[in-house]
N, C-alpha and C positions, 0 to 999 in steps of 0.2 A: 504494500499500500504506499502511496505517496500523496502529498498534498502540495498544491501550488503555492508558491511564495511571491510571485510577481503579481501586480495588479491585473495584468492581462497576459496569460500564458497562451501562445499560439497553438493551434491544432492543425496538423497537416495530414494528408492522406499519402500513402506511399505508392507511387506509380509503379506497377508491375514488380513489386517487391524488390526494387533496386534501391540504391542509396540516394537517388535523386528524388527530392521531395516535390510534390505537386501541391497546388492550392486545394483547399478543402472543397468538397462538393457544394454546389449552390443550395441555398436554403438552410444550411447548418451554420451555427455560430462558429466563427473561425478562431475563437479563443475561449479560455476558461477564466473565470474570475478568481481572485485571491481566496485561498482557503478551500478550493474544490478538492474533494478527496477522490482518488482514483485507485482502482485495483490494477496493478501492473501485470500485463500479460506477457511482456517480453522487453528486454533491454538490448539495444543494438547500438554500440558506439556511444554517441552523445545524445541518443534519442530513446524515448520510452514509449512503448505501445500500450494503449489502454483502450477501453471500449469505444471511445469517440475518435480515435486516431492516434497520431504520433505527436509528442511534445518534447521540447528540449529538456534534457535531464538537469541542466543547470538552473532551471526555473522551478524545480521540484525538490522536496525534501522527503526522506523516508519517515513514515509514521507507523505506529503499532496498529495492526488491523483492528477496525472497530468491532465492538461486541455484536455478535449476530444472534439474536434470539431474545426470549422473554426471561427475565429474572424470576425467581420464585414469587416475589411480591406481585409482579405484573401478571404472571400466570394465574396466581390465586385470585386476583381481582377479576380477571377475565372469566375464569370458570365459575366464580360465585355469581357473576352477572348472568351466566347461563343457567342459574338455578341449582348449582351443585353446592352442597353444604361445605362450610369452611373446614370442618374436621376431615374431609376427604382430600383436601388440596395437597398435602404432603405426599401421600401415597400415589396420587395421580401424577404429580410432578415427577416423582422418581420413576414411574413407569414411562412417562412421556420422554424424559431426558435419556434417550437410548445411548448416546455417546458419552454420557456422564461428565459433560463439561460445565455443568451448573446452569445451563441455559436451554430453553426449549425453542428450537428454531422452527421455521415454517413447516418443513416436511414432517418433523416430529409432532407438531401441533395437529396437522392434518391427519396423521396416522391415528392419533388418540381420539380425534373428534369424528373421524369417518364413520365408525359404527353408529354413533348417535345421529348423524345426518341421514344415513340409510334407514335407521330405525324409525324416523319420523313418519315414514310412509306405510309401515307395517307393524301392527301391534305386537306380534310375536318377536320380530326383530328388535322392537323397542324394549320389550321385557328382557330379552337376551343381552342387549347392549347395557342396560341399566344394571343387570345382575353382574356382568363382567366388570363394570365400572366400580362397583362396590365390593366385589369379591377380592379380598386381599391375599388369601392364602394359596391361591392357584390349585386348590383341591376340589373345587366345584361346590363349596358350601359357604353360606353366609353366617356370620356370627349373630347372636341375638342382638348385639349392639348395632349391627348394620341393618337389621331387618326393620 
């Protein structure tokens, strides 16, 4: 990841993958404003490739990758807004955070919510999804506290 340091960092397209830089395509902004964050795809000499094109490396500085995903507090707020009780948030967060990095990213969130979305159309699927959501032991039983 890099961040722009100049007030206007130019963006160029690379013509035919050669070292000759061409002007950016019509209709696109030919520059990035200061503080724009970019995920670096490739570095080649004095140039950096990112999603919008190529920019001079001397107008950028390396930064730590931004956090990607929901913290426990944000996740907890979201699932409570969906009607899930606060007492289930910790176990649900632990199930959702598959890569165990402390954040629930978009694919992890969609995976945990997918059964609930499908269940909205079918009562049996809805009951199954709710059961699996509250069943914490993975043995197919609900405790009295969960029921």
